[in-house]
C-alpha positions in Angstrom: 17.3 -118.5 -28.5 16.5 -114.8 -27.7 19.8 -114.7 -25.7 21.8 -115.9 -28.7 20.1 -113.3 -31.0 20.7 -110.5 -28.6 24.4 -111.6 -28.3 24.7 -111.6 -32.1 23.2 -108.2 -32.4 25.4 -106.8 -29.7 28.5 -108.3 -31.3 27.5 -106.8 -34.7 27.0 -103.4 -33.2 30.3 -103.5 -31.4 32.1 -104.5 -34.6 30.4 -101.7 -36.5 31.3 -99.1 -33.8 34.9 -100.4 -33.6 35.2 -100.2 -37.4 33.9 -96.7 -37.5 36.3 -95.7 -34.7 39.2 -97.2 -36.6 38.2 -95.4 -39.8 37.8 -92.1 -37.9 41.2 -92.6 -36.3 42.9 -93.4 -39.7 41.2 -90.3 -41.2 42.4 -88.1 -38.3 45.9 -89.4 -38.8 45.7 -88.8 -42.5 44.5 -85.2 -41.9 47.3 -84.6 -39.4 49.9 -85.9 -41.8 48.7 -83.6 -44.6 48.7 -80.6 -42.2 52.3 -81.5 -41.0 53.5 -81.8 -44.6 51.9 -78.4 -45.5 53.5 -76.7 -42.5 56.8 -78.3 -43.5 56.6 -77.0 -47.0 55.7 -73.5 -45.7 58.8 -73.6 -43.4 61.0 -74.7 -46.2 59.8 -72.0 -48.5 60.3 -69.4 -45.8 63.8 -70.7 -45.2 64.6 -70.5 -48.9 63.4 -66.9 -49.1 65.3 -66.0 -45.9 68.5 -67.5 -47.3 68.1 -65.8 -50.6 67.5 -62.4 -48.9 70.5 -63.0 -46.6 72.8 -64.0 -49.5 71.7 -61.3 -52.0 74.0 -58.4 -52.7 72.6 -54.9 -53.2 74.6 -53.0 -55.8 74.3 -50.1 -58.1 75.4 -50.0 -61.8 78.0 -47.3 -61.9 78.9 -47.7 -65.6 78.4 -50.3 -68.3 80.0 -50.6 -71.8 80.2 -53.6 -74.1 82.4 -56.1 -72.4 82.6 -54.3 -69.1 80.3 -53.5 -66.2 81.2 -51.8 -62.9 79.1 -52.1 -59.8 79.1 -50.3 -56.5 78.0 -52.4 -53.5 75.9 -50.6 -50.9 77.7 -49.9 -47.6 75.5 -52.3 -45.7 76.6 -55.2 -47.9 80.3 -54.6 -48.1 81.3 -57.8 -46.4 84.0 -60.3 -47.5 81.8 -63.3 -46.8 79.0 -61.9 -49.1 81.1 -60.6 -51.9 83.7 -63.4 -52.3 81.3 -66.3 -53.1 79.7 -64.3 -55.9 83.1 -63.2 -57.3 84.3 -66.8 -57.3 81.2 -68.0 -59.2 81.7 -65.2 -61.7 85.4 -66.2 -62.2 84.3 -69.8 -62.8 82.4 -68.8 -66.0 84.3 -69.1 -69.2 82.7 -66.0 -70.8 84.0 -63.8 -68.0 87.6 -62.9 -68.4 88.4 -61.0 -65.2 86.7 -59.7 -62.0 88.3 -56.9 -60.1 87.1 -56.0 -56.6 87.8 -53.5 -53.9 85.7 -54.5 -50.9 86.4 -51.4 -48.7 85.1 -49.1 -51.5 82.5 -51.6 -52.6 83.7 -51.6 -56.2 83.3 -54.7 -58.5 84.4 -54.6 -62.1 83.5 -57.5 -64.4 85.2 -57.9 -67.8 83.5 -60.3 -70.2 83.5 -61.3 -73.8 81.3 -58.8 -75.6 80.7 -61.4 -78.3 79.6 -64.0 -75.7 77.5 -61.9 -73.4 75.5 -58.8 -74.2 74.9 -56.0 -71.7 71.5 -57.5 -70.8 72.8 -61.0 -70.5 75.6 -60.1 -68.1 72.9 -58.4 -65.9 70.9 -61.6 -66.0 73.9 -63.6 -65.0 74.5 -61.3 -62.0 70.9 -61.4 -61.0 70.9 -65.2 -61.1 73.8 -65.2 -58.7 71.9 -63.0 -56.2 73.1 -59.6 -57.2 70.3 -57.0 -57.1 71.1 -54.3 -59.7 70.0 -50.7 -59.4 71.0 -48.1 -62.0 72.4 -44.9 -60.6 70.3 -41.9 -61.3 72.5 -39.6 -63.3 73.1 -36.3 -61.7 71.8 -33.3 -63.6 74.3 -31.4 -65.6 75.9 -28.4 -64.0 73.9 -25.3 -64.6 75.7 -22.3 -66.0 72.9 -19.9 -65.1 75.1 -18.5 -62.2 78.1 -18.1 -64.5 79.0 -15.0 -66.3 77.7 -14.3 -69.8 81.2 -14.8 -71.2 81.6 -18.2 -69.5 78.1 -19.3 -70.6 78.9 -18.2 -74.2 82.2 -20.1 -74.3 80.6 -23.3 -72.9 77.7 -23.1 -75.4 80.0 -22.4 -78.4 82.3 -25.3 -77.4 79.4 -27.7 -77.0 78.0 -26.8 -80.4 81.4 -27.1 -82.1 81.9 -30.5 -80.5 78.5 -31.6 -81.8 79.3 -30.4 -85.3 82.6 -32.3 -85.3 80.9 -35.5 -84.2 78.2 -35.1 -86.9 80.8 -34.3 -89.6 82.9 -37.4 -88.7 79.8 -39.6 -88.2 80.7 -40.0 -84.5 84.2 -41.2 -85.3 86.0 -38.5 -83.3 85.1 -35.4 -81.3 87.0 -32.6 -79.6 87.9 -34.8 -76.6 90.0 -36.8 -79.0 91.2 -34.1 -81.4 92.5 -31.7 -78.7 94.8 -34.2 -77.0 95.8 -35.7 -80.4 96.8 -32.2 -81.5 99.0 -31.7 -78.4 100.5 -35.1 -79.1 101.5 -34.0 -82.7 103.0 -30.8 -81.3 105.0 -32.8 -78.8 106.4 -35.1 -81.5 107.4 -32.1 -83.6 109.2 -30.5 -80.6 110.9 -33.8 -79.9 112.1 -34.0 -83.5 113.3 -30.4 -83.6 114.9 -29.9 -80.2 115.4 -33.4 -78.9 114.5 -34.8 -75.4 115.7 -31.8 -73.4 115.5 -33.8 -70.2 117.9 -31.4 -68.5 115.2 -28.8 -68.6 112.6 -30.8 -66.8 112.5 -30.0 -63.0 112.7 -33.0 -60.7 109.4 -32.3 -59.0 107.6 -32.6 -62.4 109.0 -36.0 -63.0 108.2 -37.0 -59.4 104.6 -35.9 -59.9 104.3 -37.8 -63.2 105.7 -40.9 -61.4 103.2 -40.7 -58.6 100.2 -39.8 -60.8 100.9 -42.6 -63.3 101.3 -45.2 -60.5 97.9 -44.2 -59.0 96.1 -44.2 -62.4 97.6 -47.5 -63.6 96.9 -49.3 -60.3 93.4 -47.9 -59.7 90.7 -50.5 -59.2 87.9 -48.1 -60.1 
């Protein structure tokens, strides 16, 4: 009888120890699974961040007007494989009309519908595509302190006159428009009075105009 009781107690102890061992083992496996999953998530996040950093494009905003923005890619990022995917994604958007690029110079010009995208919205679109935008710090205006008194007086007078014209016309026109417009009127008058007079134009002047107009009309800047 005592032997039977001892055997039963021993069996019960063994079953309890075995159950506790199995529970501890399952708990250890569960902890290991959680740790592995956590490490996997960290690795995935690090990989995503690394991919974002490697695919991002560092640029500077050279100029921006309604419907147009021009960027300058930093020299370290002027690579075909980095610029082309972003350009293709921009061209795929309906609100963007045209994208002009010059990879060697790092120039990217985006033409978009001003009624579809505001200046802030086009910047947001570019940033979503991985383009980091940095505004170019404007260079200080040229100082005239080293100029002669006469030069400084002419510059000051012209600037004041230009400001008065803009104020009088409510910013409709200024001297930068009126001066070339005036020369255009004089040219039309001379044409009406004396005709074309092509025989008086030297060949090298026409050659220079041909070269200059070609460069300006085909510039990607």
